[in-house]
All heavy atoms as TSV, in Angstrom:
chain	resi	resn	atom	element	x	y	z
A	1	MET	N	N	-6.215	-26.521	-0.493
A	1	MET	CA	C	-6.260	-25.160	-0.987
A	1	MET	C	C	-7.522	-25.002	-1.835
A	1	MET	O	O	-7.478	-24.980	-3.040
A	1	MET	CB	C	-5.003	-24.859	-1.803
A	1	MET	CG	C	-4.981	-23.469	-2.337
A	1	MET	SD	S	-3.476	-23.006	-3.177
A	1	MET	CE	C	-3.567	-23.936	-4.659
A	2	LYS	N	N	-8.663	-24.914	-1.186
A	2	LYS	CA	C	-9.928	-24.769	-1.897
A	2	LYS	C	C	-10.223	-23.317	-2.230
A	2	LYS	O	O	-11.095	-23.029	-3.016
A	2	LYS	CB	C	-11.049	-25.372	-1.084
A	2	LYS	CG	C	-10.875	-26.862	-0.923
A	2	LYS	CD	C	-12.031	-27.461	-0.188
A	2	LYS	CE	C	-11.737	-28.893	0.137
A	2	LYS	NZ	N	-12.384	-29.833	-0.696
A	3	SER	N	N	-9.515	-22.388	-1.619
A	3	SER	CA	C	-9.721	-20.967	-1.874
A	3	SER	C	C	-8.583	-20.451	-2.752
A	3	SER	O	O	-7.770	-19.635	-2.342
A	3	SER	CB	C	-9.766	-20.200	-0.554
A	3	SER	OG	O	-10.764	-20.705	0.277
A	4	TRP	N	N	-8.534	-20.911	-3.975
A	4	TRP	CA	C	-7.392	-20.633	-4.836
A	4	TRP	C	C	-7.271	-19.159	-5.196
A	4	TRP	O	O	-6.157	-18.659	-5.375
A	4	TRP	CB	C	-7.444	-21.497	-6.090
A	4	TRP	CG	C	-8.586	-21.165	-7.008
A	4	TRP	CD1	C	-9.832	-21.699	-6.996
A	4	TRP	CD2	C	-8.566	-20.226	-8.081
A	4	TRP	NE1	N	-10.595	-21.150	-7.980
A	4	TRP	CE2	C	-9.842	-20.238	-8.674
A	4	TRP	CE3	C	-7.593	-19.384	-8.602
A	4	TRP	CZ2	C	-10.167	-19.431	-9.752
A	4	TRP	CZ3	C	-7.923	-18.579	-9.681
A	4	TRP	CH2	C	-9.189	-18.607	-10.241
A	5	LYS	N	N	-8.381	-18.436	-5.259
A	5	LYS	CA	C	-8.307	-17.025	-5.647
A	5	LYS	C	C	-7.647	-16.186	-4.557
A	5	LYS	O	O	-6.765	-15.371	-4.849
A	5	LYS	CB	C	-9.701	-16.492	-5.964
A	5	LYS	CG	C	-10.288	-17.084	-7.232
A	5	LYS	CD	C	-11.649	-16.525	-7.520
A	5	LYS	CE	C	-12.658	-17.300	-6.721
A	5	LYS	NZ	N	-14.041	-16.963	-7.046
A	6	THR	N	N	-8.054	-16.378	-3.316
A	6	THR	CA	C	-7.449	-15.594	-2.240
A	6	THR	C	C	-6.028	-16.071	-1.950
A	6	THR	O	O	-5.165	-15.261	-1.598
A	6	THR	CB	C	-8.299	-15.654	-0.956
A	6	THR	OG1	O	-8.556	-17.014	-0.629
A	6	THR	CG2	C	-9.594	-14.919	-1.126
A	7	THR	N	N	-5.769	-17.351	-2.094
A	7	THR	CA	C	-4.413	-17.855	-1.904
A	7	THR	C	C	-3.472	-17.258	-2.949
A	7	THR	O	O	-2.365	-16.818	-2.620
A	7	THR	CB	C	-4.385	-19.387	-1.984
A	7	THR	OG1	O	-5.254	-19.912	-0.980
A	7	THR	CG2	C	-2.987	-19.930	-1.781
A	8	LEU	N	N	-3.910	-17.203	-4.191
A	8	LEU	CA	C	-3.103	-16.623	-5.252
A	8	LEU	C	C	-2.849	-15.139	-5.003
A	8	LEU	O	O	-1.731	-14.652	-5.194
A	8	LEU	CB	C	-3.789	-16.829	-6.603
A	8	LEU	CG	C	-3.020	-16.399	-7.831
A	8	LEU	CD1	C	-1.745	-17.219	-7.962
A	8	LEU	CD2	C	-3.883	-16.560	-9.071
A	9	ALA	N	N	-3.858	-14.411	-4.527
A	9	ALA	CA	C	-3.678	-12.996	-4.205
A	9	ALA	C	C	-2.696	-12.817	-3.051
A	9	ALA	O	O	-1.866	-11.901	-3.058
A	9	ALA	CB	C	-5.021	-12.365	-3.858
A	10	GLY	N	N	-2.760	-13.690	-2.062
A	10	GLY	CA	C	-1.840	-13.612	-0.928
A	10	GLY	C	C	-0.410	-13.891	-1.327
A	10	GLY	O	O	0.515	-13.183	-0.908
A	11	VAL	N	N	-0.206	-14.904	-2.142
A	11	VAL	CA	C	1.153	-15.215	-2.616
A	11	VAL	C	C	1.679	-14.060	-3.460
A	11	VAL	O	O	2.843	-13.674	-3.340
A	11	VAL	CB	C	1.153	-16.547	-3.400
A	11	VAL	CG1	C	2.472	-16.773	-4.106
A	11	VAL	CG2	C	0.854	-17.702	-2.462
A	12	GLY	N	N	0.821	-13.475	-4.281
A	12	GLY	CA	C	1.236	-12.327	-5.092
A	12	GLY	C	C	1.627	-11.136	-4.239
A	12	GLY	O	O	2.612	-10.446	-4.527
A	13	ALA	N	N	0.880	-10.868	-3.171
A	13	ALA	CA	C	1.201	-9.750	-2.284
A	13	ALA	C	C	2.543	-9.965	-1.594
A	13	ALA	O	O	3.353	-9.033	-1.483
A	13	ALA	CB	C	0.093	-9.574	-1.247
A	14	ILE	N	N	2.792	-11.178	-1.153
A	14	ILE	CA	C	4.069	-11.464	-0.492
A	14	ILE	C	C	5.220	-11.361	-1.485
A	14	ILE	O	O	6.278	-10.796	-1.177
A	14	ILE	CB	C	4.025	-12.852	0.187
A	14	ILE	CG1	C	3.057	-12.809	1.370
A	14	ILE	CG2	C	5.413	-13.283	0.643
A	14	ILE	CD1	C	2.803	-14.143	2.013
A	15	MET	N	N	5.025	-11.870	-2.691
A	15	MET	CA	C	6.085	-11.793	-3.696
A	15	MET	C	C	6.389	-10.345	-4.068
A	15	MET	O	O	7.556	-9.969	-4.251
A	15	MET	CB	C	5.694	-12.602	-4.929
A	15	MET	CG	C	5.724	-14.093	-4.702
A	15	MET	SD	S	5.164	-15.067	-6.097
A	15	MET	CE	C	6.231	-14.524	-7.402
A	16	MET	N	N	5.374	-9.509	-4.174
A	16	MET	CA	C	5.600	-8.102	-4.496
A	16	MET	C	C	6.335	-7.396	-3.359
A	16	MET	O	O	7.211	-6.564	-3.599
A	16	MET	CB	C	4.278	-7.411	-4.796
A	16	MET	CG	C	3.695	-7.818	-6.127
A	16	MET	SD	S	2.150	-7.007	-6.518
A	16	MET	CE	C	2.654	-5.303	-6.596
A	17	ALA	N	N	6.001	-7.715	-2.121
A	17	ALA	CA	C	6.671	-7.093	-0.979
A	17	ALA	C	C	8.138	-7.483	-0.932
A	17	ALA	O	O	9.017	-6.633	-0.727
A	17	ALA	CB	C	5.974	-7.494	0.318
A	18	VAL	N	N	8.418	-8.752	-1.135
A	18	VAL	CA	C	9.810	-9.217	-1.135
A	18	VAL	C	C	10.569	-8.613	-2.313
A	18	VAL	O	O	11.720	-8.171	-2.170
A	18	VAL	CB	C	9.860	-10.758	-1.153
A	18	VAL	CG1	C	11.266	-11.266	-1.389
A	18	VAL	CG2	C	9.309	-11.308	0.145
A	19	GLY	N	N	9.932	-8.545	-3.468
A	19	GLY	CA	C	10.576	-7.935	-4.640
A	19	GLY	C	C	10.886	-6.473	-4.429
A	19	GLY	O	O	11.958	-5.990	-4.828
A	20	ALA	N	N	9.979	-5.738	-3.809
A	20	ALA	CA	C	10.222	-4.319	-3.546
A	20	ALA	C	C	11.381	-4.132	-2.569
A	20	ALA	O	O	12.224	-3.242	-2.751
A	20	ALA	CB	C	8.957	-3.670	-2.998
A	21	ALA	N	N	11.430	-4.967	-1.537
A	21	ALA	CA	C	12.520	-4.860	-0.566
A	21	ALA	C	C	13.859	-5.213	-1.203
A	21	ALA	O	O	14.870	-4.535	-0.968
A	21	ALA	CB	C	12.254	-5.771	0.619
A	22	LEU	N	N	13.880	-6.250	-2.023
A	22	LEU	CA	C	15.132	-6.641	-2.672
A	22	LEU	C	C	15.586	-5.610	-3.699
A	22	LEU	O	O	16.780	-5.335	-3.806
A	22	LEU	CB	C	14.975	-8.008	-3.336
A	22	LEU	CG	C	14.860	-9.199	-2.390
A	22	LEU	CD1	C	14.611	-10.478	-3.176
A	22	LEU	CD2	C	16.107	-9.328	-1.541
A	23	SER	N	N	14.656	-5.031	-4.436
A	23	SER	CA	C	15.054	-4.033	-5.430
A	23	SER	C	C	15.596	-2.783	-4.763
A	23	SER	O	O	16.520	-2.151	-5.278
A	23	SER	CB	C	13.884	-3.692	-6.352
A	23	SER	OG	O	12.874	-3.024	-5.642
A	24	ALA	N	N	15.041	-2.411	-3.609
A	24	ALA	CA	C	15.570	-1.252	-2.888
A	24	ALA	C	C	16.939	-1.562	-2.297
A	24	ALA	O	O	17.793	-0.680	-2.182
A	24	ALA	CB	C	14.608	-0.830	-1.783
A	25	HIS	N	N	17.164	-2.804	-1.944
A	25	HIS	CA	C	18.442	-3.182	-1.338
A	25	HIS	C	C	19.557	-3.312	-2.370
A	25	HIS	O	O	20.704	-2.963	-2.098
A	25	HIS	CB	C	18.276	-4.501	-0.575
A	25	HIS	CG	C	19.519	-4.960	0.111
A	25	HIS	ND1	N	20.017	-4.320	1.213
A	25	HIS	CD2	C	20.364	-5.977	-0.151
A	25	HIS	CE1	C	21.126	-4.930	1.597
A	25	HIS	NE2	N	21.352	-5.946	0.790
A	26	PHE	N	N	19.247	-3.811	-3.548
A	26	PHE	CA	C	20.280	-4.121	-4.524
A	26	PHE	C	C	20.417	-3.098	-5.647
A	26	PHE	O	O	21.105	-3.362	-6.621
A	26	PHE	CB	C	20.036	-5.502	-5.143
A	26	PHE	CG	C	20.322	-6.623	-4.179
A	26	PHE	CD1	C	19.299	-7.422	-3.706
A	26	PHE	CD2	C	21.611	-6.871	-3.736
A	26	PHE	CE1	C	19.560	-8.443	-2.820
A	26	PHE	CE2	C	21.887	-7.890	-2.856
A	26	PHE	CZ	C	20.851	-8.685	-2.387
A	27	ASP	N	N	19.773	-1.931	-5.544
A	27	ASP	CA	C	19.975	-0.944	-6.600
A	27	ASP	C	C	21.325	-0.250	-6.399
A	27	ASP	O	O	22.007	-0.413	-5.402
A	27	ASP	CB	C	18.819	0.047	-6.673
A	27	ASP	CG	C	18.753	0.991	-5.487
A	27	ASP	OD1	O	19.510	0.788	-4.534
A	27	ASP	OD2	O	17.932	1.914	-5.532
A	28	SER	N	N	21.722	0.551	-7.367
A	28	SER	CA	C	23.065	1.151	-7.331
A	28	SER	C	C	23.128	2.400	-6.457
A	28	SER	O	O	24.220	2.891	-6.180
A	28	SER	CB	C	23.508	1.496	-8.753
A	28	SER	OG	O	22.591	2.414	-9.324
A	29	ASP	N	N	21.995	2.918	-6.006
A	29	ASP	CA	C	21.967	4.116	-5.164
A	29	ASP	C	C	22.076	3.701	-3.702
A	29	ASP	O	O	21.187	3.048	-3.164
A	29	ASP	CB	C	20.671	4.886	-5.418
A	29	ASP	CG	C	20.626	6.214	-4.688
A	29	ASP	OD1	O	21.635	6.600	-4.077
A	29	ASP	OD2	O	19.565	6.864	-4.750
A	30	ALA	N	N	23.152	4.112	-3.054
A	30	ALA	CA	C	23.387	3.711	-1.665
A	30	ALA	C	C	22.441	4.402	-0.689
A	30	ALA	O	O	22.285	3.945	0.441
A	30	ALA	CB	C	24.826	4.010	-1.271
A	31	THR	N	N	21.785	5.476	-1.107
A	31	THR	CA	C	20.892	6.192	-0.198
A	31	THR	C	C	19.475	5.625	-0.206
A	31	THR	O	O	18.652	6.039	0.593
A	31	THR	CB	C	20.828	7.684	-0.570
A	31	THR	OG1	O	20.323	7.816	-1.898
A	31	THR	CG2	C	22.210	8.311	-0.479
A	32	THR	N	N	19.200	4.686	-1.095
A	32	THR	CA	C	17.872	4.085	-1.156
A	32	THR	C	C	17.701	3.104	-0.001
A	32	THR	O	O	18.532	2.241	0.227
A	32	THR	CB	C	17.670	3.338	-2.482
A	32	THR	OG1	O	17.907	4.234	-3.551
A	32	THR	CG2	C	16.267	2.784	-2.577
A	33	VAL	N	N	16.603	3.258	0.715
A	33	VAL	CA	C	16.301	2.382	1.841
A	33	VAL	C	C	14.897	1.818	1.636
A	33	VAL	O	O	13.982	2.534	1.242
A	33	VAL	CB	C	16.369	3.153	3.182
A	33	VAL	CG1	C	16.026	2.248	4.349
A	33	VAL	CG2	C	17.733	3.781	3.372
A	34	ALA	N	N	14.742	0.539	1.887
A	34	ALA	CA	C	13.428	-0.088	1.756
A	34	ALA	C	C	12.485	0.449	2.821
A	34	ALA	O	O	12.897	0.713	3.947
A	34	ALA	CB	C	13.548	-1.596	1.880
A	35	ASN	N	N	11.229	0.624	2.465
A	35	ASN	CA	C	10.206	1.032	3.415
A	35	ASN	C	C	9.722	-0.231	4.120
A	35	ASN	O	O	8.781	-0.890	3.679
A	35	ASN	CB	C	9.073	1.743	2.680
A	35	ASN	CG	C	8.031	2.289	3.617
A	35	ASN	OD1	O	8.015	1.988	4.802
A	35	ASN	ND2	N	7.147	3.107	3.082
A	36	TRP	N	N	10.370	-0.557	5.238
A	36	TRP	CA	C	10.103	-1.828	5.900
A	36	TRP	C	C	8.706	-1.894	6.481
A	36	TRP	O	O	8.125	-2.974	6.597
A	36	TRP	CB	C	11.153	-2.105	6.962
A	36	TRP	CG	C	12.486	-2.355	6.338
A	36	TRP	CD1	C	13.569	-1.539	6.364
A	36	TRP	CD2	C	12.860	-3.484	5.536
A	36	TRP	NE1	N	14.586	-2.084	5.638
A	36	TRP	CE2	C	14.193	-3.281	5.124
A	36	TRP	CE3	C	12.199	-4.632	5.134
A	36	TRP	CZ2	C	14.866	-4.194	4.327
A	36	TRP	CZ3	C	12.880	-5.545	4.341
A	36	TRP	CH2	C	14.202	-5.320	3.950
A	37	GLY	N	N	8.136	-0.750	6.834
A	37	GLY	CA	C	6.758	-0.746	7.322
A	37	GLY	C	C	5.786	-1.195	6.244
A	37	GLY	O	O	4.877	-1.991	6.496
A	38	ALA	N	N	5.990	-0.702	5.033
A	38	ALA	CA	C	5.131	-1.102	3.918
A	38	ALA	C	C	5.361	-2.560	3.543
A	38	ALA	O	O	4.416	-3.278	3.194
A	38	ALA	CB	C	5.388	-0.203	2.714
A	39	VAL	N	N	6.603	-2.999	3.616
A	39	VAL	CA	C	6.914	-4.400	3.301
A	39	VAL	C	C	6.222	-5.320	4.301
A	39	VAL	O	O	5.578	-6.311	3.924
A	39	VAL	CB	C	8.439	-4.645	3.299
A	39	VAL	CG1	C	8.761	-6.126	3.231
A	39	VAL	CG2	C	9.093	-3.900	2.145
A	40	MET	N	N	6.304	-4.997	5.576
A	40	MET	CA	C	5.672	-5.841	6.593
A	40	MET	C	C	4.146	-5.805	6.473
A	40	MET	O	O	3.483	-6.832	6.667
A	40	MET	CB	C	6.098	-5.405	8.000
A	40	MET	CG	C	7.540	-5.744	8.309
A	40	MET	SD	S	7.951	-7.477	8.014
A	40	MET	CE	C	6.870	-8.315	9.133
A	41	ALA	N	N	3.575	-4.642	6.144
A	41	ALA	CA	C	2.128	-4.557	5.958
A	41	ALA	C	C	1.684	-5.440	4.797
A	41	ALA	O	O	0.654	-6.127	4.889
A	41	ALA	CB	C	1.710	-3.114	5.718
A	42	ALA	N	N	2.446	-5.442	3.716
A	42	ALA	CA	C	2.100	-6.278	2.563
A	42	ALA	C	C	2.243	-7.757	2.890
A	42	ALA	O	O	1.425	-8.576	2.461
A	42	ALA	CB	C	2.964	-5.903	1.364
A	43	VAL	N	N	3.256	-8.120	3.645
A	43	VAL	CA	C	3.442	-9.524	4.029
A	43	VAL	C	C	2.307	-9.980	4.938
A	43	VAL	O	O	1.752	-11.077	4.761
A	43	VAL	CB	C	4.815	-9.731	4.711
A	43	VAL	CG1	C	4.910	-11.088	5.374
A	43	VAL	CG2	C	5.932	-9.565	3.695
A	44	ILE	N	N	1.917	-9.138	5.894
A	44	ILE	CA	C	0.819	-9.488	6.794
A	44	ILE	C	C	-0.491	-9.611	6.012
A	44	ILE	O	O	-1.282	-10.531	6.241
A	44	ILE	CB	C	0.712	-8.471	7.938
A	44	ILE	CG1	C	1.922	-8.622	8.871
A	44	ILE	CG2	C	-0.594	-8.633	8.715
A	44	ILE	CD1	C	2.067	-7.521	9.877
A	45	ALA	N	N	-0.710	-8.697	5.063
A	45	ALA	CA	C	-1.910	-8.786	4.226
A	45	ALA	C	C	-1.892	-10.068	3.401
A	45	ALA	O	O	-2.927	-10.731	3.233
A	45	ALA	CB	C	-2.007	-7.571	3.317
A	46	GLY	N	N	-0.727	-10.434	2.877
A	46	GLY	CA	C	-0.612	-11.666	2.104
A	46	GLY	C	C	-0.909	-12.893	2.936
A	46	GLY	O	O	-1.596	-13.810	2.485
A	47	ILE	N	N	-0.413	-12.905	4.160
A	47	ILE	CA	C	-0.690	-14.027	5.052
A	47	ILE	C	C	-2.180	-14.105	5.360
A	47	ILE	O	O	-2.773	-15.190	5.379
A	47	ILE	CB	C	0.151	-13.918	6.340
A	47	ILE	CG1	C	1.633	-14.132	6.018
A	47	ILE	CG2	C	-0.324	-14.910	7.399
A	47	ILE	CD1	C	2.567	-13.798	7.153
A	48	GLY	N	N	-2.801	-12.945	5.561
A	48	GLY	CA	C	-4.240	-12.917	5.802
A	48	GLY	C	C	-5.023	-13.433	4.609
A	48	GLY	O	O	-6.018	-14.148	4.769
A	49	LEU	N	N	-4.595	-13.078	3.406
A	49	LEU	CA	C	-5.276	-13.565	2.216
A	49	LEU	C	C	-5.099	-15.069	2.038
A	49	LEU	O	O	-6.017	-15.762	1.605
A	49	LEU	CB	C	-4.764	-12.831	0.977
A	49	LEU	CG	C	-5.288	-11.413	0.797
A	49	LEU	CD1	C	-4.502	-10.693	-0.283
A	49	LEU	CD2	C	-6.759	-11.441	0.464
A	50	ILE	N	N	-3.923	-15.576	2.356
A	50	ILE	CA	C	-3.700	-17.018	2.252
A	50	ILE	C	C	-4.590	-17.767	3.246
A	50	ILE	O	O	-5.127	-18.832	2.936
A	50	ILE	CB	C	-2.211	-17.350	2.469
A	50	ILE	CG1	C	-1.392	-16.833	1.275
A	50	ILE	CG2	C	-1.994	-18.841	2.657
A	50	ILE	CD1	C	0.106	-16.901	1.469
A	51	ALA	N	N	-4.794	-17.195	4.428
A	51	ALA	CA	C	-5.611	-17.851	5.453
A	51	ALA	C	C	-7.106	-17.709	5.186
A	51	ALA	O	O	-7.901	-18.478	5.726
A	51	ALA	CB	C	-5.280	-17.277	6.825
A	52	ALA	N	N	-7.506	-16.747	4.360
A	52	ALA	CA	C	-8.932	-16.498	4.102
A	52	ALA	C	C	-9.490	-17.548	3.145
A	52	ALA	O	O	-8.760	-18.309	2.526
A	52	ALA	CB	C	-9.106	-15.113	3.504
A	53	ARG	N	N	-10.814	-17.557	3.028
A	53	ARG	CA	C	-11.425	-18.441	2.045
A	53	ARG	C	C	-12.345	-17.623	1.157
A	53	ARG	O	O	-12.871	-16.597	1.552
A	53	ARG	CB	C	-12.159	-19.594	2.697
A	53	ARG	CG	C	-13.462	-19.293	3.287
A	53	ARG	CD	C	-14.091	-20.587	3.825
A	53	ARG	NE	N	-15.134	-20.266	4.754
A	53	ARG	CZ	C	-16.397	-20.079	4.391
A	53	ARG	NH1	N	-16.753	-20.225	3.150
A	53	ARG	NH2	N	-17.297	-19.765	5.291
A	54	ASP	N	N	-12.544	-18.086	-0.050
A	54	ASP	CA	C	-13.358	-17.374	-1.025
A	54	ASP	C	C	-14.818	-17.372	-0.611
A	54	ASP	O	O	-15.291	-18.279	0.072
A	54	ASP	CB	C	-13.234	-18.021	-2.409
A	54	ASP	CG	C	-11.843	-17.899	-2.970
A	54	ASP	OD1	O	-11.156	-16.934	-2.619
A	54	ASP	OD2	O	-11.462	-18.766	-3.756
A	55	ASN	N	N	-15.516	-16.357	-1.046
A	55	ASN	CA	C	-16.926	-16.220	-0.708
A	55	ASN	C	C	-17.776	-17.291	-1.384
A	55	ASN	O	O	-18.832	-17.632	-0.891
A	55	ASN	CB	C	-17.408	-14.830	-1.116
A	55	ASN	CG	C	-18.575	-14.374	-0.299
A	55	ASN	OD1	O	-18.829	-14.909	0.751
A	55	ASN	ND2	N	-19.278	-13.372	-0.783
A	56	ASN	N	N	-17.326	-17.808	-2.520
A	56	ASN	CA	C	-18.146	-18.795	-3.222
A	56	ASN	C	C	-17.813	-20.230	-2.824
A	56	ASN	O	O	-18.244	-21.166	-3.468
A	56	ASN	CB	C	-18.018	-18.624	-4.737
A	56	ASN	CG	C	-16.607	-18.816	-5.238
A	56	ASN	OD1	O	-15.671	-18.885	-4.458
A	56	ASN	ND2	N	-16.440	-18.873	-6.543
A	57	VAL	N	N	-17.067	-20.411	-1.751
A	57	VAL	CA	C	-16.773	-21.742	-1.225
A	57	VAL	C	C	-17.572	-21.894	0.069
A	57	VAL	O	O	-17.429	-21.113	0.993
A	57	VAL	CB	C	-15.255	-21.914	-0.938
A	57	VAL	CG1	C	-14.994	-23.251	-0.296
A	57	VAL	CG2	C	-14.453	-21.742	-2.187
A	58	SER	N	N	-18.429	-22.897	0.110
A	58	SER	CA	C	-19.234	-23.099	1.324
A	58	SER	C	C	-18.366	-23.649	2.444
A	58	SER	O	O	-17.257	-24.128	2.224
A	58	SER	CB	C	-20.379	-24.073	1.031
A	58	SER	OG	O	-19.863	-25.370	0.825
A	59	SER	N	N	-18.896	-23.552	3.659
A	59	SER	CA	C	-18.160	-24.073	4.811
A	59	SER	C	C	-17.929	-25.578	4.683
A	59	SER	O	O	-16.876	-26.071	5.062
A	59	SER	CB	C	-18.921	-23.780	6.105
A	59	SER	OG	O	-19.016	-22.394	6.302
A	60	GLU	N	N	-18.896	-26.286	4.142
A	60	GLU	CA	C	-18.746	-27.728	3.972
A	60	GLU	C	C	-17.671	-28.042	2.930
A	60	GLU	O	O	-16.900	-28.976	3.099
A	60	GLU	CB	C	-20.094	-28.357	3.559
A	60	GLU	CG	C	-21.136	-28.385	4.644
A	60	GLU	CD	C	-21.830	-27.024	4.826
A	60	GLU	OE1	O	-21.772	-26.172	3.910
A	60	GLU	OE2	O	-22.399	-26.811	5.911
A	61	GLN	N	N	-17.623	-27.246	1.857
A	61	GLN	CA	C	-16.596	-27.463	0.838
A	61	GLN	C	C	-15.211	-27.145	1.396
A	61	GLN	O	O	-14.222	-27.752	0.985
A	61	GLN	CB	C	-16.863	-26.596	-0.387
A	61	GLN	CG	C	-18.048	-27.031	-1.199
A	61	GLN	CD	C	-18.375	-26.031	-2.296
A	61	GLN	OE1	O	-18.183	-24.837	-2.139
A	61	GLN	NE2	N	-18.858	-26.554	-3.415
A	62	ALA	N	N	-15.126	-26.189	2.299
A	62	ALA	CA	C	-13.840	-25.821	2.886
A	62	ALA	C	C	-13.398	-26.800	3.956
A	62	ALA	O	O	-12.271	-26.745	4.436
A	62	ALA	CB	C	-13.916	-24.417	3.468
A	63	GLY	N	N	-14.285	-27.695	4.378
A	63	GLY	CA	C	-13.918	-28.725	5.353
A	63	GLY	C	C	-14.325	-28.395	6.775
A	63	GLY	O	O	-13.911	-29.075	7.701
A	64	ALA	N	N	-15.161	-27.371	6.989
A	64	ALA	CA	C	-15.619	-27.034	8.342
A	64	ALA	C	C	-16.677	-28.051	8.777
A	64	ALA	O	O	-17.402	-28.607	7.964
A	64	ALA	CB	C	-16.197	-25.629	8.360
A	65	LYS	N	N	-16.749	-28.283	10.063
A	65	LYS	CA	C	-17.727	-29.251	10.590
A	65	LYS	C	C	-18.778	-28.547	11.388
A	65	LYS	O	O	-18.634	-27.574	11.956
A	65	LYS	CB	C	-17.011	-30.280	11.452
A	65	LYS	CG	C	-16.070	-31.117	10.645
A	65	LYS	CD	C	-15.409	-32.150	11.501
A	65	LYS	CE	C	-14.478	-32.963	10.608
A	65	LYS	NZ	N	-13.828	-34.028	11.282
């Protein structure tokens, strides 16, 4: 995990998406529904951020050949 900044942003995005879905599911209002499209978009963005590498990490430092 040499790209700690983007990895941290990706984990944060996924945690926020899961938290939003759980809060919509477990609140006391039965008419509240989670926006699953937004949740999935945030999860996909988080996965993309985890897979990305920081701009200040060279290809050699990241392990590319």
